[in-house]
Every structure is written in C-alpha cells, then in structure tokens.
ZANU-354360 format. One record per residue (C-alpha): residue in one letter; residue number from 1; y, z, x. Coordinates in steps of 0.5 Angstrom, whole numbers, plus 500, padded with zeros to 3 digits. Example, Ala and Ser with C-alpha at 12.3 -4.5 7.8 and 13.67 -1.06 7.14 Angstrom:
+------+------+-----+-----+-----+
: resn : resi :  py :  pz :  px :
+------+------+-----+-----+-----+
:    a :    1 : 491 : 516 : 525 :
:    s :    2 : 498 : 514 : 527 :
+------+------+-----+-----+-----+
***
This chain:
+------+------+-----+-----+-----+
: resn : resi :  py :  pz :  px :
+------+------+-----+-----+-----+
:    m :    1 : 620 : 403 : 755 :
:    r :    2 : 619 : 403 : 747 :
:    s :    3 : 623 : 403 : 741 :
:    d :    4 : 621 : 410 : 740 :
:    q :    5 : 622 : 412 : 747 :
:    l :    6 : 629 : 410 : 747 :
:    d :    7 : 631 : 413 : 741 :
:    k :    8 : 629 : 420 : 743 :
:    l :    9 : 633 : 419 : 750 :
:    p :   10 : 640 : 422 : 748 :
:    n :   11 : 637 : 428 : 747 :
:    s :   12 : 632 : 428 : 752 :
:    v :   13 : 633 : 432 : 759 :
:    e :   14 : 627 : 428 : 762 :
:    g :   15 : 630 : 421 : 759 :
:    r :   16 : 637 : 423 : 762 :
:    d :   17 : 634 : 424 : 768 :
:    a :   18 : 630 : 418 : 768 :
:    l :   19 : 637 : 414 : 767 :
:    a :   20 : 641 : 418 : 772 :
:    h :   21 : 637 : 414 : 777 :
:    l :   22 : 638 : 407 : 774 :
:    h :   23 : 646 : 408 : 775 :
:    p :   24 : 648 : 403 : 780 :
:    y :   25 : 654 : 404 : 785 :
:    t :   26 : 657 : 411 : 782 :
:    n :   27 : 655 : 418 : 782 :
:    a :   28 : 649 : 418 : 777 :
:    r :   29 : 649 : 425 : 775 :
:    a :   30 : 656 : 425 : 773 :
:    h :   31 : 655 : 418 : 769 :
:    e :   32 : 650 : 422 : 764 :
:    e :   33 : 657 : 425 : 761 :
:    l :   34 : 657 : 418 : 759 :
:    g :   35 : 650 : 418 : 756 :
:    p :   36 : 645 : 415 : 757 :
:    m :   37 : 648 : 410 : 752 :
:    i :   38 : 642 : 406 : 749 :
:    i :   39 : 645 : 399 : 747 :
:    e :   40 : 641 : 396 : 741 :
:    e :   41 : 644 : 389 : 738 :
:    g :   42 : 650 : 385 : 740 :
:    g :   43 : 654 : 380 : 737 :
:    g :   44 : 660 : 376 : 739 :
:    v :   45 : 664 : 381 : 744 :
:    h :   46 : 661 : 387 : 740 :
:    v :   47 : 655 : 392 : 741 :
:    w :   48 : 651 : 397 : 738 :
:    d :   49 : 648 : 403 : 740 :
:    n :   50 : 642 : 406 : 737 :
:    s :   51 : 646 : 411 : 733 :
:    g :   52 : 650 : 405 : 730 :
:    n :   53 : 656 : 406 : 733 :
:    k :   54 : 660 : 399 : 735 :
:    y :   55 : 664 : 397 : 741 :
:    i :   56 : 668 : 392 : 743 :
:    e :   57 : 664 : 390 : 750 :
:    a :   58 : 671 : 390 : 754 :
:    m :   59 : 666 : 389 : 761 :
:    s :   60 : 662 : 383 : 758 :
:    g :   61 : 656 : 388 : 760 :
:    l :   62 : 657 : 387 : 768 :
:    w :   63 : 663 : 381 : 768 :
:    s :   64 : 658 : 376 : 766 :
:    t :   65 : 656 : 375 : 759 :
:    a :   66 : 662 : 369 : 758 :
:    l :   67 : 659 : 367 : 751 :
:    g :   68 : 659 : 374 : 748 :
:    f :   69 : 652 : 376 : 745 :
:    s :   70 : 650 : 372 : 739 :
:    e :   71 : 651 : 364 : 742 :
:    q :   72 : 645 : 361 : 738 :
:    r :   73 : 645 : 354 : 742 :
:    l :   74 : 643 : 358 : 748 :
:    i :   75 : 637 : 361 : 745 :
:    d :   76 : 635 : 355 : 742 :
:    v :   77 : 636 : 352 : 748 :
:    a :   78 : 631 : 357 : 752 :
:    t :   79 : 627 : 356 : 746 :
:    a :   80 : 626 : 348 : 747 :
:    q :   81 : 625 : 349 : 754 :
:    l :   82 : 619 : 354 : 754 :
:    q :   83 : 616 : 350 : 749 :
:    k :   84 : 617 : 343 : 753 :
:    l :   85 : 616 : 346 : 760 :
:    p :   86 : 616 : 354 : 761 :
:    f :   87 : 616 : 354 : 769 :
:    y :   88 : 616 : 350 : 775 :
:    h :   89 : 618 : 351 : 782 :
:    t :   90 : 623 : 347 : 787 :
:    f :   91 : 618 : 347 : 793 :
:    s :   92 : 615 : 342 : 797 :
:    h :   93 : 619 : 336 : 795 :
:    k :   94 : 618 : 338 : 787 :
:    g :   95 : 623 : 339 : 782 :
:    h :   96 : 624 : 338 : 775 :
:    g :   97 : 630 : 335 : 770 :
:    p :   98 : 634 : 341 : 768 :
:    a :   99 : 635 : 344 : 776 :
:    a :  100 : 637 : 337 : 778 :
:    e :  101 : 642 : 336 : 772 :
:    l :  102 : 645 : 343 : 774 :
:    a :  103 : 645 : 341 : 781 :
:    h :  104 : 649 : 335 : 780 :
:    t :  105 : 654 : 339 : 775 :
:    l :  106 : 655 : 344 : 780 :
:    v :  107 : 656 : 339 : 786 :
:    g :  108 : 661 : 335 : 781 :
:    m :  109 : 665 : 341 : 779 :
:    a :  110 : 666 : 344 : 785 :
:    p :  111 : 673 : 345 : 788 :
:    g :  112 : 672 : 342 : 795 :
:    p :  113 : 667 : 337 : 797 :
:    m :  114 : 661 : 341 : 796 :
:    s :  115 : 654 : 337 : 798 :
:    k :  116 : 648 : 341 : 796 :
:    v :  117 : 645 : 347 : 792 :
:    f :  118 : 640 : 352 : 793 :
:    f :  119 : 638 : 356 : 787 :
:    t :  120 : 637 : 363 : 787 :
:    n :  121 : 635 : 369 : 782 :
:    s :  122 : 642 : 373 : 783 :
:    g :  123 : 648 : 374 : 786 :
:    s :  124 : 645 : 378 : 792 :
:    e :  125 : 639 : 373 : 793 :
:    a :  126 : 645 : 368 : 793 :
:    i :  127 : 649 : 372 : 799 :
:    d :  128 : 643 : 373 : 802 :
:    t :  129 : 641 : 366 : 803 :
:    a :  130 : 648 : 364 : 805 :
:    i :  131 : 647 : 369 : 811 :
:    k :  132 : 641 : 366 : 813 :
:    l :  133 : 642 : 359 : 813 :
:    i :  134 : 649 : 361 : 817 :
:    w :  135 : 645 : 364 : 822 :
:    y :  136 : 640 : 358 : 822 :
:    r :  137 : 645 : 354 : 822 :
:    s :  138 : 649 : 357 : 828 :
:    n :  139 : 642 : 357 : 832 :
:    a :  140 : 641 : 350 : 830 :
:    l :  141 : 648 : 349 : 833 :
:    g :  142 : 646 : 352 : 840 :
:    k :  143 : 650 : 358 : 838 :
:    p :  144 : 645 : 364 : 838 :
:    d :  145 : 651 : 370 : 838 :
:    k :  146 : 655 : 367 : 833 :
:    k :  147 : 652 : 371 : 828 :
:    k :  148 : 658 : 377 : 826 :
:    i :  149 : 660 : 377 : 819 :
:    i :  150 : 667 : 379 : 817 :
:    t :  151 : 668 : 382 : 810 :
:    r :  152 : 673 : 386 : 807 :
:    n :  153 : 673 : 394 : 804 :
:    r :  154 : 672 : 395 : 797 :
:    a :  155 : 668 : 388 : 797 :
:    y :  156 : 663 : 387 : 793 :
:    h :  157 : 657 : 382 : 795 :
:    g :  158 : 650 : 385 : 792 :
:    v :  159 : 646 : 391 : 794 :
:    t :  160 : 640 : 387 : 797 :
:    t :  161 : 638 : 389 : 804 :
:    a :  162 : 644 : 384 : 807 :
:    g :  163 : 648 : 384 : 801 :
:    a :  164 : 649 : 391 : 801 :
:    c :  165 : 652 : 390 : 809 :
:    l :  166 : 657 : 386 : 806 :
:    t :  167 : 659 : 390 : 801 :
:    g :  168 : 665 : 395 : 803 :
:    l :  169 : 663 : 400 : 798 :
:    p :  170 : 662 : 407 : 801 :
:    a :  171 : 656 : 409 : 795 :
:    n :  172 : 653 : 403 : 797 :
:    h :  173 : 652 : 405 : 804 :
:    a :  174 : 650 : 413 : 804 :
:    s :  175 : 643 : 414 : 806 :
:    f :  176 : 642 : 406 : 807 :
:    d :  177 : 641 : 403 : 814 :
:    l :  178 : 646 : 397 : 815 :
:    l :  179 : 642 : 391 : 819 :
:    v :  180 : 648 : 386 : 818 :
:    p :  181 : 653 : 386 : 824 :
:    t :  182 : 659 : 386 : 820 :
:    v :  183 : 666 : 387 : 821 :
:    r :  184 : 671 : 390 : 816 :
:    l :  185 : 678 : 388 : 814 :
:    t :  186 : 683 : 392 : 810 :
:    c :  187 : 682 : 391 : 803 :
:    p :  188 : 688 : 386 : 800 :
:    h :  189 : 690 : 391 : 795 :
:    h :  190 : 698 : 391 : 795 :
:    w :  191 : 700 : 397 : 791 :
:    r :  192 : 695 : 401 : 795 :
:    e :  193 : 695 : 399 : 802 :
:    m :  194 : 702 : 397 : 803 :
:    q :  195 : 707 : 400 : 808 :
:    p :  196 : 713 : 402 : 805 :
:    g :  197 : 718 : 397 : 803 :
:    e :  198 : 713 : 392 : 804 :
:    s :  199 : 714 : 386 : 800 :
:    e :  200 : 707 : 382 : 797 :
:    e :  201 : 708 : 376 : 803 :
:    e :  202 : 709 : 381 : 809 :
:    f :  203 : 703 : 384 : 807 :
:    a :  204 : 699 : 378 : 807 :
:    t :  205 : 702 : 376 : 814 :
:    r :  206 : 700 : 383 : 816 :
:    l :  207 : 693 : 382 : 814 :
:    a :  208 : 693 : 375 : 817 :
:    q :  209 : 695 : 378 : 823 :
:    e :  210 : 689 : 383 : 823 :
:    l :  211 : 684 : 378 : 821 :
:    e :  212 : 687 : 374 : 828 :
:    d :  213 : 687 : 381 : 832 :
:    t :  214 : 679 : 382 : 830 :
:    i :  215 : 677 : 376 : 831 :
:    m :  216 : 680 : 376 : 838 :
:    a :  217 : 678 : 383 : 839 :
:    e :  218 : 670 : 381 : 837 :
:    g :  219 : 670 : 373 : 840 :
:    a :  220 : 670 : 368 : 836 :
:    d :  221 : 664 : 365 : 839 :
:    t :  222 : 661 : 372 : 836 :
:    i :  223 : 663 : 370 : 829 :
:    a :  224 : 660 : 366 : 824 :
:    a :  225 : 663 : 367 : 817 :
:    f :  226 : 668 : 371 : 813 :
:    f :  227 : 665 : 373 : 806 :
:    a :  228 : 670 : 374 : 801 :
:    e :  229 : 671 : 374 : 793 :
:    p :  230 : 677 : 370 : 790 :
:    v :  231 : 679 : 376 : 787 :
:    q :  232 : 675 : 383 : 788 :
:    g :  233 : 671 : 385 : 782 :
:    a :  234 : 667 : 391 : 783 :
:    g :  235 : 672 : 394 : 788 :
:    g :  236 : 678 : 395 : 783 :
:    v :  237 : 680 : 388 : 780 :
:    v :  238 : 684 : 387 : 787 :
:    v :  239 : 688 : 381 : 786 :
:    p :  240 : 691 : 378 : 792 :
:    p :  241 : 698 : 378 : 794 :
:    a :  242 : 702 : 372 : 794 :
:    t :  243 : 701 : 367 : 801 :
:    y :  244 : 695 : 372 : 802 :
:    w :  245 : 689 : 366 : 802 :
:    a :  246 : 693 : 361 : 805 :
:    k :  247 : 695 : 365 : 811 :
:    m :  248 : 688 : 368 : 812 :
:    q :  249 : 684 : 361 : 811 :
:    a :  250 : 689 : 359 : 816 :
:    v :  251 : 687 : 363 : 821 :
:    l :  252 : 679 : 362 : 820 :
:    n :  253 : 680 : 354 : 821 :
:    k :  254 : 684 : 356 : 827 :
:    h :  255 : 678 : 359 : 830 :
:    d :  256 : 672 : 355 : 826 :
:    i :  257 : 670 : 360 : 822 :
:    l :  258 : 666 : 359 : 816 :
:    l :  259 : 669 : 361 : 809 :
:    v :  260 : 664 : 363 : 804 :
:    a :  261 : 667 : 364 : 797 :
:    d :  262 : 664 : 369 : 793 :
:    e :  263 : 665 : 366 : 786 :
:    v :  264 : 660 : 371 : 782 :
:    i :  265 : 665 : 374 : 778 :
:    c :  266 : 670 : 369 : 778 :
:    g :  267 : 666 : 363 : 777 :
:    f :  268 : 666 : 359 : 770 :
:    g :  269 : 673 : 361 : 767 :
:    r :  270 : 674 : 368 : 769 :
:    t :  271 : 681 : 367 : 773 :
:    g :  272 : 684 : 361 : 769 :
:    n :  273 : 681 : 356 : 772 :
:    m :  274 : 674 : 354 : 772 :
:    f :  275 : 673 : 357 : 779 :
:    g :  276 : 677 : 363 : 783 :
:    c :  277 : 678 : 358 : 788 :
:    e :  278 : 682 : 353 : 784 :
:    t :  279 : 686 : 359 : 783 :
:    y :  280 : 688 : 360 : 789 :
:    d :  281 : 688 : 354 : 793 :
:    i :  282 : 681 : 357 : 797 :
:    k :  283 : 677 : 351 : 800 :
:    p :  284 : 670 : 355 : 802 :
:    d :  285 : 665 : 352 : 806 :
:    m :  286 : 660 : 355 : 801 :
:    m :  287 : 660 : 358 : 794 :
:    t :  288 : 656 : 363 : 791 :
:    l :  289 : 655 : 363 : 783 :
:    s :  290 : 651 : 368 : 778 :
:    k :  291 : 653 : 372 : 772 :
:    q :  292 : 658 : 367 : 767 :
:    l :  293 : 653 : 361 : 770 :
:    t :  294 : 648 : 363 : 765 :
:    s :  295 : 652 : 368 : 760 :
:    s :  296 : 647 : 373 : 763 :
:    y :  297 : 643 : 371 : 758 :
:    l :  298 : 638 : 370 : 763 :
:    p :  299 : 638 : 371 : 771 :
:    g :  300 : 640 : 366 : 775 :
:    s :  301 : 645 : 364 : 781 :
:    a :  302 : 646 : 358 : 786 :
:    l :  303 : 649 : 357 : 793 :
:    l :  304 : 653 : 351 : 794 :
:    m :  305 : 655 : 348 : 801 :
:    n :  306 : 658 : 342 : 804 :
:    d :  307 : 656 : 338 : 810 :
:    r :  308 : 659 : 342 : 816 :
:    v :  309 : 654 : 347 : 813 :
:    y :  310 : 648 : 343 : 810 :
:    e :  311 : 647 : 338 : 816 :
:    p :  312 : 646 : 342 : 822 :
:    i :  313 : 641 : 346 : 818 :
:    a :  314 : 637 : 339 : 816 :
:    d :  315 : 637 : 337 : 823 :
:    e :  316 : 634 : 344 : 825 :
:    s :  317 : 629 : 344 : 819 :
:    h :  318 : 627 : 336 : 821 :
:    r :  319 : 626 : 339 : 828 :
:    i :  320 : 622 : 345 : 826 :
:    g :  321 : 618 : 341 : 820 :
:    v :  322 : 620 : 346 : 815 :
:    l :  323 : 625 : 350 : 812 :
:    g :  324 : 622 : 357 : 811 :
:    h :  325 : 626 : 360 : 805 :
:    g :  326 : 626 : 360 : 798 :
:    f :  327 : 624 : 363 : 791 :
:    t :  328 : 619 : 363 : 786 :
:    g :  329 : 624 : 363 : 781 :
:    g :  330 : 630 : 359 : 783 :
:    g :  331 : 632 : 353 : 780 :
:    h :  332 : 627 : 356 : 774 :
:    p :  333 : 627 : 350 : 768 :
:    v :  334 : 629 : 355 : 763 :
:    v :  335 : 634 : 359 : 766 :
:    s :  336 : 637 : 352 : 769 :
:    a :  337 : 637 : 349 : 762 :
:    v :  338 : 641 : 355 : 759 :
:    a :  339 : 646 : 354 : 765 :
:    n :  340 : 647 : 347 : 763 :
:    e :  341 : 648 : 349 : 756 :
:    t :  342 : 653 : 354 : 758 :
:    i :  343 : 657 : 350 : 762 :
:    r :  344 : 657 : 345 : 756 :
:    i :  345 : 660 : 350 : 752 :
:    i :  346 : 665 : 353 : 756 :
:    q :  347 : 668 : 346 : 757 :
:    e :  348 : 667 : 344 : 750 :
:    d :  349 : 671 : 350 : 747 :
:    n :  350 : 676 : 349 : 752 :
:    l :  351 : 674 : 357 : 754 :
:    v :  352 : 677 : 356 : 761 :
:    e :  353 : 684 : 354 : 758 :
:    h :  354 : 683 : 360 : 753 :
:    a :  355 : 682 : 365 : 758 :
:    r :  356 : 688 : 364 : 761 :
:    k :  357 : 692 : 364 : 755 :
:    i :  358 : 688 : 370 : 752 :
:    g :  359 : 688 : 373 : 759 :
:    a :  360 : 695 : 373 : 759 :
:    h :  361 : 696 : 376 : 752 :
:    m :  362 : 691 : 382 : 754 :
:    i :  363 : 695 : 383 : 761 :
:    s :  364 : 701 : 383 : 758 :
:    g :  365 : 699 : 388 : 753 :
:    l :  366 : 696 : 393 : 757 :
:    k :  367 : 703 : 393 : 762 :
:    q :  368 : 706 : 396 : 756 :
:    y :  369 : 703 : 402 : 758 :
:    e :  370 : 706 : 402 : 765 :
:    q :  371 : 710 : 407 : 763 :
:    h :  372 : 705 : 412 : 761 :
:    p :  373 : 705 : 418 : 765 :
:    l :  374 : 697 : 416 : 767 :
:    v :  375 : 698 : 409 : 768 :
:    a :  376 : 701 : 407 : 775 :
:    e :  377 : 699 : 400 : 776 :
:    v :  378 : 696 : 394 : 771 :
:    r :  379 : 694 : 388 : 775 :
:    g :  380 : 690 : 382 : 774 :
:    v :  381 : 689 : 374 : 773 :
:    g :  382 : 686 : 370 : 767 :
:    l :  383 : 682 : 374 : 763 :
:    i :  384 : 680 : 380 : 768 :
:    a :  385 : 684 : 386 : 769 :
:    a :  386 : 685 : 393 : 772 :
:    m :  387 : 689 : 399 : 770 :
:    e :  388 : 690 : 404 : 776 :
:    l :  389 : 690 : 411 : 773 :
:    v :  390 : 694 : 417 : 776 :
:    t :  391 : 697 : 424 : 775 :
:    n :  392 : 702 : 423 : 780 :
:    k :  393 : 705 : 416 : 781 :
:    e :  394 : 710 : 418 : 786 :
:    t :  395 : 703 : 420 : 791 :
:    k :  396 : 699 : 416 : 788 :
:    m :  397 : 694 : 422 : 787 :
:    a :  398 : 689 : 422 : 781 :
:    l :  399 : 686 : 429 : 780 :
:    n :  400 : 688 : 432 : 786 :
:    k :  401 : 684 : 439 : 785 :
:    p :  402 : 681 : 442 : 791 :
:    g :  403 : 674 : 439 : 793 :
:    e :  404 : 675 : 434 : 787 :
:    k :  405 : 671 : 427 : 788 :
:    p :  406 : 676 : 421 : 787 :
:    g :  407 : 673 : 418 : 781 :
:    q :  408 : 674 : 424 : 776 :
:    l :  409 : 680 : 421 : 772 :
:    g :  410 : 677 : 414 : 772 :
:    l :  411 : 670 : 417 : 769 :
:    m :  412 : 674 : 422 : 764 :
:    a :  413 : 678 : 416 : 761 :
:    s :  414 : 672 : 412 : 761 :
:    k :  415 : 668 : 418 : 756 :
:    q :  416 : 674 : 417 : 752 :
:    a :  417 : 674 : 409 : 751 :
:    a :  418 : 667 : 410 : 748 :
:    a :  419 : 670 : 415 : 743 :
:    n :  420 : 675 : 410 : 742 :
:    g :  421 : 670 : 404 : 741 :
:    f :  422 : 670 : 400 : 747 :
:    i :  423 : 666 : 400 : 754 :
:    t :  424 : 670 : 399 : 760 :
:    r :  425 : 668 : 401 : 767 :
:    p :  426 : 671 : 406 : 771 :
:    i :  427 : 672 : 404 : 778 :
:    m :  428 : 674 : 410 : 782 :
:    d :  429 : 680 : 412 : 777 :
:    a :  430 : 682 : 405 : 775 :
:    m :  431 : 679 : 402 : 768 :
:    a :  432 : 677 : 395 : 768 :
:    f :  433 : 677 : 390 : 763 :
:    c :  434 : 673 : 383 : 763 :
:    p :  435 : 672 : 381 : 756 :
:    p :  436 : 667 : 375 : 753 :
:    l :  437 : 671 : 369 : 754 :
:    v :  438 : 670 : 368 : 747 :
:    i :  439 : 675 : 374 : 745 :
:    s :  440 : 680 : 372 : 740 :
:    r :  441 : 687 : 374 : 740 :
:    s :  442 : 686 : 379 : 735 :
:    e :  443 : 680 : 382 : 738 :
:    v :  444 : 685 : 383 : 745 :
:    d :  445 : 690 : 387 : 740 :
:    d :  446 : 685 : 391 : 737 :
:    l :  447 : 682 : 393 : 745 :
:    v :  448 : 689 : 394 : 747 :
:    e :  449 : 690 : 399 : 742 :
:    r :  450 : 684 : 403 : 743 :
:    v :  451 : 686 : 403 : 750 :
:    g :  452 : 693 : 406 : 748 :
:    k :  453 : 689 : 412 : 744 :
:    t :  454 : 684 : 413 : 750 :
:    l :  455 : 690 : 414 : 755 :
:    d :  456 : 693 : 419 : 750 :
:    a :  457 : 687 : 422 : 749 :
:    t :  458 : 686 : 423 : 756 :
:    l :  459 : 692 : 425 : 757 :
:    a :  460 : 691 : 431 : 752 :
:    e :  461 : 684 : 433 : 755 :
:    l :  462 : 688 : 434 : 762 :
:    g :  463 : 693 : 439 : 759 :
:    p :  464 : 701 : 439 : 760 :
:    d :  465 : 700 : 442 : 767 :
:    v :  466 : 697 : 437 : 770 :
:    v :  467 : 701 : 431 : 771 :
:    a :  468 : 707 : 430 : 775 :
+------+------+-----+-----+-----+
***
C-alpha cells in the first residue's frame, strides 16, 4: 500500500474490510473496533500511528522486537551485508560466512548438546521442518508407524499447514483441514485447569499421569515427539506449574519420545534466561528459534537438533543420496548478519539479566492490581506476563451475557489500553505483556500506571451491575 492509501484507511469502509482479513487468530470483524491502527514510526519501546498518537509497544510487536524499534547497529549491519553479499543460498554444499557464524554461535549457546542447525524463514517453517525431519528419522529407523505428535491445548506452533495442526487454538482450526496426526493434552494453566484444592505440584502430577495414560492408549511405538513451548505464549502466557517439566520429561524419556522445545517466543532472554529451557531445566532434542533471533528486523528462524535426531537423518540421506528439503531464503546472509549482531547486543548489554530484573519489577507492578474487581490473576516469568480479566472471580467468568463469545472483555480492555497510550494483545480475556528487552524501569512504571487507568476505564464502561 502507498502512504496516501494508508492515510485514507481509518475512515474508509473498504480499507477496514481489507484489513479485517489480515488479522490472524482472532475475530477479524470484532477487531475492527480497535482500528485499523496504521503504525508509521518506531523508536525505543514506542511506536506512533499515522495520526501522531504515541504508544508503549507492550507486546514488542509480536513478542519479538527485543531491541526496540531504533537499534542502529542492526540497520548498519544489514546495510553492510547488502553491499557485500546481498544473497546466497545454503544448498548443494554451499554456504557463506554469516550463516556459518550463526550456526556456530547457536550450537555453542544452546542448552544441552545440540549438534546441527537448519535455517528457515519463520517459526512456522521451523516447526514444519521439525515435523518432516522427525518423520524422516522414524522411517530411517524402520519405524514407519511412529509419526504421531503430542501437543497441548492452547499451544501455539504456527499457522502453516503442519504447524497449524499442532497449534491448540480453535480459531486456527475452524474451516481448515488438519493433516498431521496430533494428540492433545491439558493446558498446564493451574488457575484455569486445577481441580478444587489442587496444589501446583498435584496438578503437575496429574498432567504427567495424563501424558503416561495417553502414551499407553495410543501406543508408544506410534508417537514420535512431544512439541511444547517452555511458556505458552499466544495461548495466554501460561507459566507451567512447579515440577511440571521434570515430571513430563521423565515420562517422555521412559517411552523414548523426542522432545521439541518451541523457543520462538521464549528464546533470547524473554524468560530471564537466554532460553526458556534453561529457566525450567528442559533437555530438548530439538529447538525452534525465531522472533527475537533477529529482533524481527528481518524474518529469520532456525531449527536446532542433537545427534540423537541428526545421525539417523544423515544416514538415511546418505542412503538416498539427497535430503530433499530446504528454503531459498533459509540462512540468508543479511538475516544471518542481523541475527549475529542481535545476539552480540543481547550479550554485551546484559539484556538477559536486565529482563530478569526489570521483568520482576513489571510483574510486581501488575500484581498490585490483583485486588481490582476485574483482575483474577497476574502470571508471568522474566519479561513476559498476562493479566486475566473477569467480572466474577468466584466463577472465573469474563462477560457472561447470553450468547456472548469469550474474548469480549479482553477486546474491550485492549481498546481502552490504546486510548491510554499502550498496545497490548487480548488473548481471549487476558491482557498480554511482552515489552522489548530494552525497556527501562521508568518506562515499566509508566506502563503499569497506564494499565491501572485502563482497568478503571474498562470497569466504568461495563457499568456498576456487571461485576460480581
């Protein structure tokens, strides 16, 4: 779209209709109430729309702009690489310096003994590649029936044909065909899914038993892998309960099932460690990376794997004579150069430690609102959090009008958030927070104050008779 077209969109029915079809996951028509919002400029943790309104970007765009919206070093590195080698591929035993450096860096910094990196262009492509290679591996091992994937309700693993099958959000499945054989488990959200009086550890024990029972029912010889985010992001910032990951991994190891950690949101400092796997002592066989890998200045992603995964794939490829998979833009030299510089900045500026400290300050600030009539729970780890909104804390209900779809309260709060100068994301009836890693303490305080004003404005909009 040209700039003159963008200027006309907010007041144009045609423009609103066009943009309605661009909203992923959610009710596009409902989201017209929030926009369209045309972002023209960014700087630090702020963005400006085409009417000159300034917002704290409390979602880092899409969980991803780790370094904010004006990191000159990334611009300079991209420009220099464009001038030197604007493109080359990694097919047919070819490569280039930036991709080789990035692969070496990722293998060296990964939690656990990763061996190889396969470059892709998005988190969804990394997930699809993982599925294909896991199936390839099963065939190589003479186990053609070992193809099922275990995932969880409210998981998010992308929107490509295979990734969407693993995603556990109904809006991503409606009217689409699901082609990957997938088995779903309970979302590990203690507040929402616990039984009366059930502690976090008891809840984790129950979910581990659910995994055991599922494997026995399906047959371990039919299940290839368990795909999971350390913290479920787009499903509502679901922080796993105490002992959950230790118990789940014990079951997977018992039955020789691969563990794929989807670090697309959690990776590169978001949870207060370089990777979410470090935060929860997860020992994955494969990891998918994207988003903060390049601070989303350019699209890029990667799939890491250990030798347990790689060696049967290599043996099968030698037997066949080729590995028939890859992407033209995978390991792109400009993307790789930006990723290398992003990692250097994160390390040099101690942004992982900063995220841990400033994230604790943000979560503490948000928790002060748990006494607010609309707030049932504040959850988070590192610099990622969510605030669950309800109108009845006892029943855990949001808006309970006849025929009302879930998510309307979250949408109402997001509209008020924009009016109060920050951008959040309604995930059903939760407000999500995932600001750039570079956010300062004073900017966090500003954000938290705006959240309070948003809650009060939402309460006033609801009226006195709605909240129990």
